[in-house]
Jmol script that loads the backbone (N, CA, C; Angstrom):
load data "model"
ATOM      1  N   MET A   1     115.775  83.036 106.371  1.00  0.00           N
ATOM      2  CA  MET A   1     115.162  84.189 106.995  1.00  0.00           C
ATOM      3  C   MET A   1     116.191  85.314 107.026  1.00  0.00           C
ATOM      4  N   ALA A   2     115.794  86.452 106.505  1.00  0.00           N
ATOM      5  CA  ALA A   2     116.687  87.607 106.458  1.00  0.00           C
ATOM      6  C   ALA A   2     116.042  88.781 107.172  1.00  0.00           C
ATOM      7  N   GLY A   3     116.799  89.480 107.978  1.00  0.00           N
ATOM      8  CA  GLY A   3     116.235  90.590 108.736  1.00  0.00           C
ATOM      9  C   GLY A   3     115.265  90.071 109.788  1.00  0.00           C
ATOM     10  N   THR A   4     114.574  90.998 110.443  1.00  0.00           N
ATOM     11  CA  THR A   4     113.599  90.589 111.453  1.00  0.00           C
ATOM     12  C   THR A   4     112.265  91.283 111.223  1.00  0.00           C
ATOM     13  N   ALA A   5     111.218  90.608 111.656  1.00  0.00           N
ATOM     14  CA  ALA A   5     109.864  91.160 111.601  1.00  0.00           C
ATOM     15  C   ALA A   5     109.158  90.777 112.886  1.00  0.00           C
ATOM     16  N   THR A   6     108.665  91.771 113.595  1.00  0.00           N
ATOM     17  CA  THR A   6     107.889  91.547 114.809  1.00  0.00           C
ATOM     18  C   THR A   6     106.479  92.048 114.552  1.00  0.00           C
ATOM     19  N   LEU A   7     105.480  91.248 114.910  1.00  0.00           N
ATOM     20  CA  LEU A   7     104.085  91.621 114.658  1.00  0.00           C
ATOM     21  C   LEU A   7     103.371  91.904 115.970  1.00  0.00           C
ATOM     22  N   THR A   8     102.667  93.048 116.010  1.00  0.00           N
ATOM     23  CA  THR A   8     101.796  93.402 117.137  1.00  0.00           C
ATOM     24  C   THR A   8     100.401  93.603 116.579  1.00  0.00           C
ATOM     25  N   SER A   9      99.435  92.852 117.121  1.00  0.00           N
ATOM     26  CA  SER A   9      98.049  92.942 116.632  1.00  0.00           C
ATOM     27  C   SER A   9      97.132  93.444 117.727  1.00  0.00           C
ATOM     28  N   THR A  10      96.167  94.317 117.334  1.00  0.00           N
ATOM     29  CA  THR A  10      95.207  94.886 118.266  1.00  0.00           C
ATOM     30  C   THR A  10      93.843  94.938 117.594  1.00  0.00           C
ATOM     31  N   THR A  11      92.780  94.578 118.343  1.00  0.00           N
ATOM     32  CA  THR A  11      91.417  94.704 117.834  1.00  0.00           C
ATOM     33  C   THR A  11      90.760  95.905 118.489  1.00  0.00           C
ATOM     34  N   HIS A  12      90.139  96.731 117.667  1.00  0.00           N
ATOM     35  CA  HIS A  12      89.462  97.939 118.129  1.00  0.00           C
ATOM     36  C   HIS A  12      87.965  97.751 117.898  1.00  0.00           C
ATOM     37  N   GLY A  13      87.154  97.835 118.944  1.00  0.00           N
ATOM     38  CA  GLY A  13      85.714  97.648 118.796  1.00  0.00           C
ATOM     39  C   GLY A  13      85.304  96.227 119.114  1.00  0.00           C
ATOM     40  N   SER A  14      84.017  95.963 118.971  1.00  0.00           N
ATOM     41  CA  SER A  14      83.450  94.659 119.319  1.00  0.00           C
ATOM     42  C   SER A  14      82.813  94.012 118.110  1.00  0.00           C
ATOM     43  N   PRO A  15      83.380  92.922 117.605  1.00  0.00           N
ATOM     44  CA  PRO A  15      82.755  92.221 116.486  1.00  0.00           C
ATOM     45  C   PRO A  15      81.322  91.829 116.827  1.00  0.00           C
ATOM     46  N   GLY A  16      80.414  91.979 115.875  1.00  0.00           N
ATOM     47  CA  GLY A  16      79.016  91.637 116.097  1.00  0.00           C
ATOM     48  C   GLY A  16      78.154  92.837 116.456  1.00  0.00           C
ATOM     49  N   ARG A  17      78.689  93.810 117.155  1.00  0.00           N
ATOM     50  CA  ARG A  17      77.929  95.009 117.527  1.00  0.00           C
ATOM     51  C   ARG A  17      78.021  96.055 116.424  1.00  0.00           C
ATOM     52  N   TYR A  18      79.177  96.243 115.909  1.00  0.00           N
ATOM     53  CA  TYR A  18      79.443  97.140 114.797  1.00  0.00           C
ATOM     54  C   TYR A  18      80.739  96.662 114.175  1.00  0.00           C
ATOM     55  N   THR A  19      81.119  97.249 113.116  1.00  0.00           N
ATOM     56  CA  THR A  19      82.320  96.787 112.423  1.00  0.00           C
ATOM     57  C   THR A  19      83.559  97.041 113.270  1.00  0.00           C
ATOM     58  N   ALA A  20      84.240  95.968 113.597  1.00  0.00           N
ATOM     59  CA  ALA A  20      85.482  96.082 114.363  1.00  0.00           C
ATOM     60  C   ALA A  20      86.653  96.200 113.387  1.00  0.00           C
ATOM     61  N   MET A  21      87.689  96.842 113.845  1.00  0.00           N
ATOM     62  CA  MET A  21      88.899  97.019 113.042  1.00  0.00           C
ATOM     63  C   MET A  21      90.062  96.406 113.808  1.00  0.00           C
ATOM     64  N   SER A  22      90.877  95.653 113.101  1.00  0.00           N
ATOM     65  CA  SER A  22      92.112  95.132 113.683  1.00  0.00           C
ATOM     66  C   SER A  22      93.280  95.828 113.021  1.00  0.00           C
ATOM     67  N   THR A  23      94.288  96.126 113.816  1.00  0.00           N
ATOM     68  CA  THR A  23      95.531  96.639 113.253  1.00  0.00           C
ATOM     69  C   THR A  23      96.610  95.599 113.497  1.00  0.00           C
ATOM     70  N   HIS A  24      97.420  95.405 112.494  1.00  0.00           N
ATOM     71  CA  HIS A  24      98.531  94.460 112.553  1.00  0.00           C
ATOM     72  C   HIS A  24      99.781  95.238 112.146  1.00  0.00           C
ATOM     73  N   SER A  25     100.653  95.523 113.108  1.00  0.00           N
ATOM     74  CA  SER A  25     101.846  96.336 112.845  1.00  0.00           C
ATOM     75  C   SER A  25     103.089  95.454 112.788  1.00  0.00           C
ATOM     76  N   PHE A  26     103.740  95.494 111.640  1.00  0.00           N
ATOM     77  CA  PHE A  26     104.995  94.795 111.432  1.00  0.00           C
ATOM     78  C   PHE A  26     106.132  95.781 111.685  1.00  0.00           C
ATOM     79  N   ALA A  27     106.999  95.491 112.645  1.00  0.00           N
ATOM     80  CA  ALA A  27     108.224  96.270 112.859  1.00  0.00           C
ATOM     81  C   ALA A  27     109.333  95.515 112.140  1.00  0.00           C
ATOM     82  N   LEU A  28     109.815  96.082 111.042  1.00  0.00           N
ATOM     83  CA  LEU A  28     110.806  95.426 110.196  1.00  0.00           C
ATOM     84  C   LEU A  28     112.179  96.038 110.411  1.00  0.00           C
ATOM     85  N   THR A  29     113.192  95.196 110.534  1.00  0.00           N
ATOM     86  CA  THR A  29     114.577  95.650 110.629  1.00  0.00           C
ATOM     87  C   THR A  29     115.380  94.899 109.578  1.00  0.00           C
ATOM     88  N   SER A  30     116.010  95.648 108.685  1.00  0.00           N
ATOM     89  CA  SER A  30     116.720  95.043 107.559  1.00  0.00           C
ATOM     90  C   SER A  30     118.089  94.491 107.962  1.00  0.00           C
ATOM     91  N   THR A  31     118.596  93.622 107.116  1.00  0.00           N
ATOM     92  CA  THR A  31     119.955  93.088 107.249  1.00  0.00           C
ATOM     93  C   THR A  31     120.942  94.151 106.755  1.00  0.00           C
ATOM     94  N   SER A  32     122.215  93.832 106.789  1.00  0.00           N
ATOM     95  CA  SER A  32     123.221  94.749 106.249  1.00  0.00           C
ATOM     96  C   SER A  32     123.020  94.963 104.753  1.00  0.00           C
ATOM     97  N   GLY A  33     122.366  94.015 104.096  1.00  0.00           N
ATOM     98  CA  GLY A  33     122.064  94.140 102.673  1.00  0.00           C
ATOM     99  C   GLY A  33     120.772  94.891 102.386  1.00  0.00           C
ATOM    100  N   GLY A  34     120.088  95.388 103.426  1.00  0.00           N
ATOM    101  CA  GLY A  34     118.881  96.189 103.239  1.00  0.00           C
ATOM    102  C   GLY A  34     117.605  95.405 103.029  1.00  0.00           C
ATOM    103  N   ALA A  35     117.585  94.129 103.444  1.00  0.00           N
ATOM    104  CA  ALA A  35     116.424  93.279 103.158  1.00  0.00           C
ATOM    105  C   ALA A  35     115.789  92.690 104.405  1.00  0.00           C
ATOM    106  N   VAL A  36     114.498  92.359 104.252  1.00  0.00           N
ATOM    107  CA  VAL A  36     113.757  91.565 105.230  1.00  0.00           C
ATOM    108  C   VAL A  36     112.918  90.584 104.419  1.00  0.00           C
ATOM    109  N   SER A  37     112.956  89.296 104.777  1.00  0.00           N
ATOM    110  CA  SER A  37     112.111  88.299 104.118  1.00  0.00           C
ATOM    111  C   SER A  37     112.112  87.027 104.952  1.00  0.00           C
ATOM    112  N   GLY A  38     111.164  86.147 104.671  1.00  0.00           N
ATOM    113  CA  GLY A  38     111.110  84.852 105.343  1.00  0.00           C
ATOM    114  C   GLY A  38     110.661  84.926 106.787  1.00  0.00           C
ATOM    115  N   ASN A  39     109.843  85.935 107.128  1.00  0.00           N
ATOM    116  CA  ASN A  39     109.343  86.111 108.498  1.00  0.00           C
ATOM    117  C   ASN A  39     107.813  86.143 108.502  1.00  0.00           C
ATOM    118  N   ALA A  40     107.179  85.151 107.903  1.00  0.00           N
ATOM    119  CA  ALA A  40     105.724  85.143 107.754  1.00  0.00           C
ATOM    120  C   ALA A  40     105.024  85.181 109.110  1.00  0.00           C
ATOM    121  N   LYS A  41     103.962  85.986 109.172  1.00  0.00           N
ATOM    122  CA  LYS A  41     103.154  86.155 110.385  1.00  0.00           C
ATOM    123  C   LYS A  41     101.684  85.999 110.009  1.00  0.00           C
ATOM    124  N   THR A  42     100.833  85.653 110.983  1.00  0.00           N
ATOM    125  CA  THR A  42      99.408  85.451 110.740  1.00  0.00           C
ATOM    126  C   THR A  42      98.606  86.674 111.166  1.00  0.00           C
ATOM    127  N   VAL A  43      97.728  87.142 110.258  1.00  0.00           N
ATOM    128  CA  VAL A  43      96.825  88.249 110.553  1.00  0.00           C
ATOM    129  C   VAL A  43      95.385  87.742 110.460  1.00  0.00           C
ATOM    130  N   SER A  44      94.453  88.493 111.059  1.00  0.00           N
ATOM    131  CA  SER A  44      93.061  88.056 111.141  1.00  0.00           C
ATOM    132  C   SER A  44      92.327  88.158 109.807  1.00  0.00           C
ATOM    133  N   ALA A  45      91.265  87.356 109.704  1.00  0.00           N
ATOM    134  CA  ALA A  45      90.392  87.409 108.533  1.00  0.00           C
ATOM    135  C   ALA A  45      89.638  88.731 108.522  1.00  0.00           C
ATOM    136  N   GLY A  46      89.261  89.178 107.340  1.00  0.00           N
ATOM    137  CA  GLY A  46      88.497  90.412 107.193  1.00  0.00           C
ATOM    138  C   GLY A  46      88.818  91.074 105.871  1.00  0.00           C
ATOM    139  N   LYS A  47      88.594  92.391 105.814  1.00  0.00           N
ATOM    140  CA  LYS A  47      88.853  93.151 104.596  1.00  0.00           C
ATOM    141  C   LYS A  47      90.006  94.118 104.858  1.00  0.00           C
ATOM    142  N   LEU A  48      91.097  93.928 104.124  1.00  0.00           N
ATOM    143  CA  LEU A  48      92.246  94.823 104.226  1.00  0.00           C
ATOM    144  C   LEU A  48      91.864  96.125 103.540  1.00  0.00           C
ATOM    145  N   VAL A  49      91.731  97.217 104.333  1.00  0.00           N
ATOM    146  CA  VAL A  49      91.239  98.478 103.779  1.00  0.00           C
ATOM    147  C   VAL A  49      92.335  99.517 103.571  1.00  0.00           C
ATOM    148  N   GLN A  50      93.396  99.448 104.372  1.00  0.00           N
ATOM    149  CA  GLN A  50      94.502 100.380 104.161  1.00  0.00           C
ATOM    150  C   GLN A  50      95.781  99.843 104.779  1.00  0.00           C
ATOM    151  N   VAL A  51      96.898 100.361 104.278  1.00  0.00           N
ATOM    152  CA  VAL A  51      98.219  99.966 104.741  1.00  0.00           C
ATOM    153  C   VAL A  51      99.029 101.245 104.956  1.00  0.00           C
ATOM    154  N   GLN A  52      99.559 101.403 106.153  1.00  0.00           N
ATOM    155  CA  GLN A  52     100.400 102.561 106.480  1.00  0.00           C
ATOM    156  C   GLN A  52     101.849 102.110 106.516  1.00  0.00           C
ATOM    157  N   ILE A  53     102.721 102.860 105.835  1.00  0.00           N
ATOM    158  CA  ILE A  53     104.143 102.529 105.757  1.00  0.00           C
ATOM    159  C   ILE A  53     104.931 103.716 106.306  1.00  0.00           C
ATOM    160  N   VAL A  54     105.700 103.471 107.374  1.00  0.00           N
ATOM    161  CA  VAL A  54     106.464 104.536 108.017  1.00  0.00           C
ATOM    162  C   VAL A  54     107.945 104.145 108.037  1.00  0.00           C
ATOM    163  N   PRO A  55     108.751 104.784 107.170  1.00  0.00           N
ATOM    164  CA  PRO A  55     110.184 104.484 107.173  1.00  0.00           C
ATOM    165  C   PRO A  55     110.871 105.113 108.378  1.00  0.00           C
ATOM    166  N   GLY A  56     111.823 104.397 108.956  1.00  0.00           N
ATOM    167  CA  GLY A  56     112.619 104.926 110.054  1.00  0.00           C
ATOM    168  C   GLY A  56     113.723 105.830 109.538  1.00  0.00           C
ATOM    169  N   SER A  57     114.497 106.338 110.451  1.00  0.00           N
ATOM    170  CA  SER A  57     115.595 107.256 110.115  1.00  0.00           C
ATOM    171  C   SER A  57     116.639 106.569 109.246  1.00  0.00           C
ATOM    172  N   GLY A  58     117.049 107.242 108.184  1.00  0.00           N
ATOM    173  CA  GLY A  58     118.141 106.757 107.352  1.00  0.00           C
ATOM    174  C   GLY A  58     117.801 105.699 106.333  1.00  0.00           C
ATOM    175  N   VAL A  59     116.507 105.359 106.191  1.00  0.00           N
ATOM    176  CA  VAL A  59     116.120 104.367 105.183  1.00  0.00           C
ATOM    177  C   VAL A  59     116.482 104.903 103.803  1.00  0.00           C
ATOM    178  N   THR A  60     116.975 104.014 102.940  1.00  0.00           N
ATOM    179  CA  THR A  60     117.372 104.388 101.592  1.00  0.00           C
ATOM    180  C   THR A  60     116.150 104.768 100.755  1.00  0.00           C
ATOM    181  N   ASP A  61     116.269 105.852  99.984  1.00  0.00           N
ATOM    182  CA  ASP A  61     115.178 106.276  99.111  1.00  0.00           C
ATOM    183  C   ASP A  61     114.907 105.212  98.053  1.00  0.00           C
ATOM    184  N   LEU A  62     113.667 105.121  97.641  1.00  0.00           N
ATOM    185  CA  LEU A  62     113.195 104.169  96.631  1.00  0.00           C
ATOM    186  C   LEU A  62     113.291 102.720  97.115  1.00  0.00           C
ATOM    187  N   PHE A  63     112.976 102.505  98.410  1.00  0.00           N
ATOM    188  CA  PHE A  63     112.946 101.138  98.927  1.00  0.00           C
ATOM    189  C   PHE A  63     111.649 100.466  98.479  1.00  0.00           C
ATOM    190  N   ASP A  64     111.599  99.141  98.604  1.00  0.00           N
ATOM    191  CA  ASP A  64     110.456  98.366  98.119  1.00  0.00           C
ATOM    192  C   ASP A  64     109.855  97.533  99.240  1.00  0.00           C
ATOM    193  N   LEU A  65     108.520  97.453  99.240  1.00  0.00           N
ATOM    194  CA  LEU A  65     107.785  96.629 100.194  1.00  0.00           C
ATOM    195  C   LEU A  65     106.784  95.772  99.440  1.00  0.00           C
ATOM    196  N   THR A  66     106.777  94.486  99.727  1.00  0.00           N
ATOM    197  CA  THR A  66     105.723  93.607  99.221  1.00  0.00           C
ATOM    198  C   THR A  66     105.133  92.863 100.410  1.00  0.00           C
ATOM    199  N   LEU A  67     103.852  92.599 100.342  1.00  0.00           N
ATOM    200  CA  LEU A  67     103.158  91.795 101.352  1.00  0.00           C
ATOM    201  C   LEU A  67     102.694  90.525 100.656  1.00  0.00           C
ATOM    202  N   LEU A  68     103.420  89.436 100.889  1.00  0.00           N
ATOM    203  CA  LEU A  68     103.176  88.195 100.164  1.00  0.00           C
ATOM    204  C   LEU A  68     102.310  87.231 100.958  1.00  0.00           C
ATOM    205  N   ASN A  69     101.290  86.671 100.295  1.00  0.00           N
ATOM    206  CA  ASN A  69     100.519  85.608 100.923  1.00  0.00           C
ATOM    207  C   ASN A  69     101.246  84.283 100.694  1.00  0.00           C
ATOM    208  N   ALA A  70     100.667  83.179 101.165  1.00  0.00           N
ATOM    209  CA  ALA A  70     101.331  81.874 101.069  1.00  0.00           C
ATOM    210  C   ALA A  70     101.578  81.449  99.624  1.00  0.00           C
ATOM    211  N   ALA A  71     100.775  81.962  98.686  1.00  0.00           N
ATOM    212  CA  ALA A  71     100.952  81.626  97.267  1.00  0.00           C
ATOM    213  C   ALA A  71     101.974  82.528  96.587  1.00  0.00           C
ATOM    214  N   GLY A  72     102.532  83.498  97.330  1.00  0.00           N
ATOM    215  CA  GLY A  72     103.523  84.406  96.764  1.00  0.00           C
ATOM    216  C   GLY A  72     102.930  85.598  96.035  1.00  0.00           C
ATOM    217  N   ILE A  73     101.630  85.855  96.233  1.00  0.00           N
ATOM    218  CA  ILE A  73     100.958  86.987  95.585  1.00  0.00           C
ATOM    219  C   ILE A  73     101.122  88.232  96.447  1.00  0.00           C
ATOM    220  N   ASP A  74     101.523  89.338  95.826  1.00  0.00           N
ATOM    221  CA  ASP A  74     101.702  90.608  96.518  1.00  0.00           C
ATOM    222  C   ASP A  74     100.329  91.247  96.759  1.00  0.00           C
ATOM    223  N   LEU A  75      99.920  91.349  98.011  1.00  0.00           N
ATOM    224  CA  LEU A  75      98.622  91.938  98.346  1.00  0.00           C
ATOM    225  C   LEU A  75      98.565  93.424  98.009  1.00  0.00           C
ATOM    226  N   LEU A  76      99.713  94.057  97.825  1.00  0.00           N
ATOM    227  CA  LEU A  76      99.754  95.474  97.448  1.00  0.00           C
ATOM    228  C   LEU A  76      99.749  95.665  95.927  1.00  0.00           C
ATOM    229  N   ALA A  77      99.812  94.588  95.182  1.00  0.00           N
ATOM    230  CA  ALA A  77      99.789  94.628  93.713  1.00  0.00           C
ATOM    231  C   ALA A  77     100.817  95.619  93.148  1.00  0.00           C
ATOM    232  N   GLY A  78     101.981  95.649  93.764  1.00  0.00           N
ATOM    233  CA  GLY A  78     103.061  96.492  93.265  1.00  0.00           C
ATOM    234  C   GLY A  78     103.077  97.917  93.791  1.00  0.00           C
ATOM    235  N   ALA A  79     102.079  98.303  94.585  1.00  0.00           N
ATOM    236  CA  ALA A  79     102.002  99.687  95.090  1.00  0.00           C
ATOM    237  C   ALA A  79     103.091 100.011  96.105  1.00  0.00           C
ATOM    238  N   GLY A  80     103.823  99.012  96.574  1.00  0.00           N
ATOM    239  CA  GLY A  80     104.898  99.243  97.533  1.00  0.00           C
ATOM    240  C   GLY A  80     106.267  99.382  96.893  1.00  0.00           C
ATOM    241  N   ALA A  81     106.314  99.562  95.581  1.00  0.00           N
ATOM    242  CA  ALA A  81     107.601  99.693  94.880  1.00  0.00           C
ATOM    243  C   ALA A  81     108.088 101.136  94.900  1.00  0.00           C
ATOM    244  N   ASP A  82     109.403 101.303  95.009  1.00  0.00           N
ATOM    245  CA  ASP A  82     110.053 102.613  94.906  1.00  0.00           C
ATOM    246  C   ASP A  82     109.451 103.660  95.847  1.00  0.00           C
ATOM    247  N   LEU A  83     109.369 103.319  97.124  1.00  0.00           N
ATOM    248  CA  LEU A  83     108.800 104.237  98.118  1.00  0.00           C
ATOM    249  C   LEU A  83     109.820 105.284  98.548  1.00  0.00           C
ATOM    250  N   ALA A  84     109.334 106.479  98.786  1.00  0.00           N
ATOM    251  CA  ALA A  84     110.193 107.576  99.245  1.00  0.00           C
ATOM    252  C   ALA A  84     110.509 107.395 100.724  1.00  0.00           C
ATOM    253  N   ALA A  85     111.761 107.568 101.072  1.00  0.00           N
ATOM    254  CA  ALA A  85     112.197 107.390 102.458  1.00  0.00           C
ATOM    255  C   ALA A  85     111.883 108.598 103.323  1.00  0.00           C
ATOM    256  N   ALA A  86     111.592 109.736 102.715  1.00  0.00           N
ATOM    257  CA  ALA A  86     111.414 110.987 103.467  1.00  0.00           C
ATOM    258  C   ALA A  86     110.060 111.119 104.151  1.00  0.00           C
ATOM    259  N   SER A  87     109.079 110.302 103.756  1.00  0.00           N
ATOM    260  CA  SER A  87     107.750 110.473 104.350  1.00  0.00           C
ATOM    261  C   SER A  87     106.989 109.163 104.437  1.00  0.00           C
ATOM    262  N   ALA A  88     106.036 109.138 105.371  1.00  0.00           N
ATOM    263  CA  ALA A  88     105.160 107.987 105.524  1.00  0.00           C
ATOM    264  C   ALA A  88     104.162 107.958 104.366  1.00  0.00           C
ATOM    265  N   LYS A  89     103.583 106.797 104.142  1.00  0.00           N
ATOM    266  CA  LYS A  89     102.636 106.648 103.043  1.00  0.00           C
ATOM    267  C   LYS A  89     101.455 105.823 103.522  1.00  0.00           C
ATOM    268  N   MET A  90     100.246 106.209 103.100  1.00  0.00           N
ATOM    269  CA  MET A  90      99.032 105.446 103.381  1.00  0.00           C
ATOM    270  C   MET A  90      98.499 104.937 102.055  1.00  0.00           C
ATOM    271  N   LEU A  91      98.409 103.624 101.921  1.00  0.00           N
ATOM    272  CA  LEU A  91      97.843 103.011 100.728  1.00  0.00           C
ATOM    273  C   LEU A  91      96.406 102.608 101.040  1.00  0.00           C
ATOM    274  N   ILE A  92      95.467 103.063 100.229  1.00  0.00           N
ATOM    275  CA  ILE A  92      94.062 102.719 100.401  1.00  0.00           C
ATOM    276  C   ILE A  92      93.747 101.553  99.470  1.00  0.00           C
ATOM    277  N   CYS A  93      93.173 100.498 100.005  1.00  0.00           N
ATOM    278  CA  CYS A  93      92.814  99.323  99.213  1.00  0.00           C
ATOM    279  C   CYS A  93      91.369  99.494  98.736  1.00  0.00           C
ATOM    280  N   ASP A  94      91.192  99.884  97.492  1.00  0.00           N
ATOM    281  CA  ASP A  94      89.864 100.131  96.939  1.00  0.00           C
ATOM    282  C   ASP A  94      89.750  99.428  95.600  1.00  0.00           C
ATOM    283  N   PRO A  95      89.027  98.305  95.563  1.00  0.00           N
ATOM    284  CA  PRO A  95      88.244  97.707  96.640  1.00  0.00           C
ATOM    285  C   PRO A  95      89.155  97.036  97.673  1.00  0.00           C
ATOM    286  N   PRO A  96      88.596  96.778  98.873  1.00  0.00           N
ATOM    287  CA  PRO A  96      89.392  96.111  99.909  1.00  0.00           C
ATOM    288  C   PRO A  96      89.855  94.730  99.445  1.00  0.00           C
ATOM    289  N   VAL A  97      90.986  94.296  99.971  1.00  0.00           N
ATOM    290  CA  VAL A  97      91.488  92.948  99.721  1.00  0.00           C
ATOM    291  C   VAL A  97      90.827  92.032 100.741  1.00  0.00           C
ATOM    292  N   VAL A  98      90.085  91.044 100.267  1.00  0.00           N
ATOM    293  CA  VAL A  98      89.351  90.152 101.159  1.00  0.00           C
ATOM    294  C   VAL A  98      90.278  89.043 101.647  1.00  0.00           C
ATOM    295  N   LEU A  99      90.368  88.934 102.972  1.00  0.00           N
ATOM    296  CA  LEU A  99      91.150  87.872 103.620  1.00  0.00           C
ATOM    297  C   LEU A  99      90.126  86.921 104.221  1.00  0.00           C
ATOM    298  N   THR A 100      89.770  85.846 103.506  1.00  0.00           N
ATOM    299  CA  THR A 100      88.654  84.994 103.903  1.00  0.00           C
ATOM    300  C   THR A 100      88.921  84.159 105.143  1.00  0.00           C
ATOM    301  N   THR A 101      90.149  83.877 105.424  1.00  0.00           N
ATOM    302  CA  THR A 101      90.517  83.160 106.641  1.00  0.00           C
ATOM    303  C   THR A 101      91.743  83.857 107.220  1.00  0.00           C
ATOM    304  N   ASP A 102      92.101  83.504 108.464  1.00  0.00           N
ATOM    305  CA  ASP A 102      93.345  84.046 109.001  1.00  0.00           C
ATOM    306  C   ASP A 102      94.439  83.743 107.981  1.00  0.00           C
ATOM    307  N   LEU A 103      95.262  84.720 107.700  1.00  0.00           N
ATOM    308  CA  LEU A 103      96.183  84.636 106.579  1.00  0.00           C
ATOM    309  C   LEU A 103      97.619  84.850 107.032  1.00  0.00           C
ATOM    310  N   THR A 104      98.504  84.050 106.466  1.00  0.00           N
ATOM    311  CA  THR A 104      99.932  84.227 106.720  1.00  0.00           C
ATOM    312  C   THR A 104     100.481  85.219 105.701  1.00  0.00           C
ATOM    313  N   ILE A 105     101.129  86.272 106.208  1.00  0.00           N
ATOM    314  CA  ILE A 105     101.694  87.307 105.350  1.00  0.00           C
ATOM    315  C   ILE A 105     103.176  87.458 105.656  1.00  0.00           C
ATOM    316  N   ASP A 106     103.976  87.510 104.597  1.00  0.00           N
ATOM    317  CA  ASP A 106     105.403  87.773 104.723  1.00  0.00           C
ATOM    318  C   ASP A 106     105.650  89.199 104.234  1.00  0.00           C
ATOM    319  N   ALA A 107     105.991  90.094 105.158  1.00  0.00           N
ATOM    320  CA  ALA A 107     106.327  91.477 104.800  1.00  0.00           C
ATOM    321  C   ALA A 107     107.769  91.479 104.324  1.00  0.00           C
ATOM    322  N   VAL A 108     107.969  91.716 103.033  1.00  0.00           N
ATOM    323  CA  VAL A 108     109.287  91.640 102.413  1.00  0.00           C
ATOM    324  C   VAL A 108     109.770  93.046 102.071  1.00  0.00           C
ATOM    325  N   LEU A 109     110.948  93.366 102.552  1.00  0.00           N
ATOM    326  CA  LEU A 109     111.541  94.682 102.356  1.00  0.00           C
ATOM    327  C   LEU A 109     112.815  94.525 101.530  1.00  0.00           C
ATOM    328  N   ALA A 110     113.030  95.426 100.591  1.00  0.00           N
ATOM    329  CA  ALA A 110     114.251  95.403  99.779  1.00  0.00           C
ATOM    330  C   ALA A 110     114.776  96.826  99.614  1.00  0.00           C
ATOM    331  N   ASN A 111     116.075  96.954  99.483  1.00  0.00           N
ATOM    332  CA  ASN A 111     116.738  98.236  99.211  1.00  0.00           C
ATOM    333  C   ASN A 111     116.525  99.279 100.313  1.00  0.00           C
ATOM    334  N   ALA A 112     116.386  98.831 101.560  1.00  0.00           N
ATOM    335  CA  ALA A 112     116.105  99.762 102.661  1.00  0.00           C
ATOM    336  C   ALA A 112     117.368 100.369 103.261  1.00  0.00           C
ATOM    337  N   GLY A 113     118.498  99.753 103.022  1.00  0.00           N
ATOM    338  CA  GLY A 113     119.738 100.242 103.618  1.00  0.00           C
ATOM    339  C   GLY A 113     120.204  99.340 104.744  1.00  0.00           C
ATOM    340  N   ASN A 114     121.416  99.567 105.205  1.00  0.00           N
ATOM    341  CA  ASN A 114     122.083  98.749 106.206  1.00  0.00           C
ATOM    342  C   ASN A 114     121.426  98.888 107.582  1.00  0.00           C
ATOM    343  N   VAL A 115     120.771  97.833 108.034  1.00  0.00           N
ATOM    344  CA  VAL A 115     120.128  97.734 109.351  1.00  0.00           C
ATOM    345  C   VAL A 115     119.221  98.948 109.607  1.00  0.00           C
ATOM    346  N   LYS A 116     118.196  99.080 108.789  1.00  0.00           N
ATOM    347  CA  LYS A 116     117.227 100.169 108.892  1.00  0.00           C
ATOM    348  C   LYS A 116     115.864  99.602 109.282  1.00  0.00           C
ATOM    349  N   THR A 117     114.986 100.465 109.797  1.00  0.00           N
ATOM    350  CA  THR A 117     113.667 100.023 110.255  1.00  0.00           C
ATOM    351  C   THR A 117     112.553 100.662 109.438  1.00  0.00           C
ATOM    352  N   VAL A 118     111.497  99.883 109.238  1.00  0.00           N
ATOM    353  CA  VAL A 118     110.276 100.348 108.594  1.00  0.00           C
ATOM    354  C   VAL A 118     109.122  99.715 109.363  1.00  0.00           C
ATOM    355  N   THR A 119     108.109 100.515 109.673  1.00  0.00           N
ATOM    356  CA  THR A 119     106.906  99.995 110.326  1.00  0.00           C
ATOM    357  C   THR A 119     105.777  99.976 109.311  1.00  0.00           C
ATOM    358  N   VAL A 120     105.124  98.823 109.204  1.00  0.00           N
ATOM    359  CA  VAL A 120     104.028  98.630 108.265  1.00  0.00           C
ATOM    360  C   VAL A 120     102.801  98.213 109.067  1.00  0.00           C
ATOM    361  N   THR A 121     101.728  98.998 108.977  1.00  0.00           N
ATOM    362  CA  THR A 121     100.504  98.683 109.723  1.00  0.00           C
ATOM    363  C   THR A 121      99.374  98.378 108.755  1.00  0.00           C
ATOM    364  N   LEU A 122      98.782  97.192 108.924  1.00  0.00           N
ATOM    365  CA  LEU A 122      97.628  96.770 108.126  1.00  0.00           C
ATOM    366  C   LEU A 122      96.361  97.068 108.913  1.00  0.00           C
ATOM    367  N   TYR A 123      95.383  97.645 108.260  1.00  0.00           N
ATOM    368  CA  TYR A 123      94.077  97.910 108.863  1.00  0.00           C
ATOM    369  C   TYR A 123      93.087  96.946 108.250  1.00  0.00           C
ATOM    370  N   VAL A 124      92.570  96.019 109.086  1.00  0.00           N
ATOM    371  CA  VAL A 124      91.677  94.959 108.606  1.00  0.00           C
ATOM    372  C   VAL A 124      90.317  95.122 109.279  1.00  0.00           C
ATOM    373  N   GLU A 125      89.292  95.350 108.453  1.00  0.00           N
ATOM    374  CA  GLU A 125      87.916  95.476 108.939  1.00  0.00           C
ATOM    375  C   GLU A 125      87.329  94.071 109.067  1.00  0.00           C
ATOM    376  N   SER A 126      86.724  93.776 110.211  1.00  0.00           N
ATOM    377  CA  SER A 126      86.206  92.432 110.439  1.00  0.00           C
ATOM    378  C   SER A 126      84.925  92.209 109.658  1.00  0.00           C
ATOM    379  N   PHE A 127      84.612  90.927 109.424  1.00  0.00           N
ATOM    380  CA  PHE A 127      83.328  90.551 108.817  1.00  0.00           C
ATOM    381  C   PHE A 127      82.298  90.543 109.929  1.00  0.00           C
ATOM    382  N   ASN A 128      81.092  91.058 109.656  1.00  0.00           N
ATOM    383  CA  ASN A 128      79.996  91.006 110.662  1.00  0.00           C
ATOM    384  C   ASN A 128      78.999  89.953 110.277  1.00  0.00           C
TER     385      ASN A 128
END
end "model"
wireframe off; spacefill off
backbone 0.3
color backbone group
């Protein structure tokens, strides 16, 4: 396990009445080598519709983010490569990535710089 990842999850709305949305925010802190990995967390089932990436102060330009499932597949399909450190980014999943059951995700960060932070928020629409 390298670096740290803390997950905060919140459900917005009421499943069954209308489409509820869950947010899963990963607070990532890199090692001295600029990495985070091996901190898998569980997120709710549903449709991953967007991912917000907010680099903290001093993050190295062209850092990389992958969201790996248990099989090692990047749910971002490479869209998290070479991210600019100067601004936040919203990735729209079109079509949405279907998470058929509660899923373990490892938010992996590379090239972020010495002990830097990045917040990654997943927006998951529930199944009705």
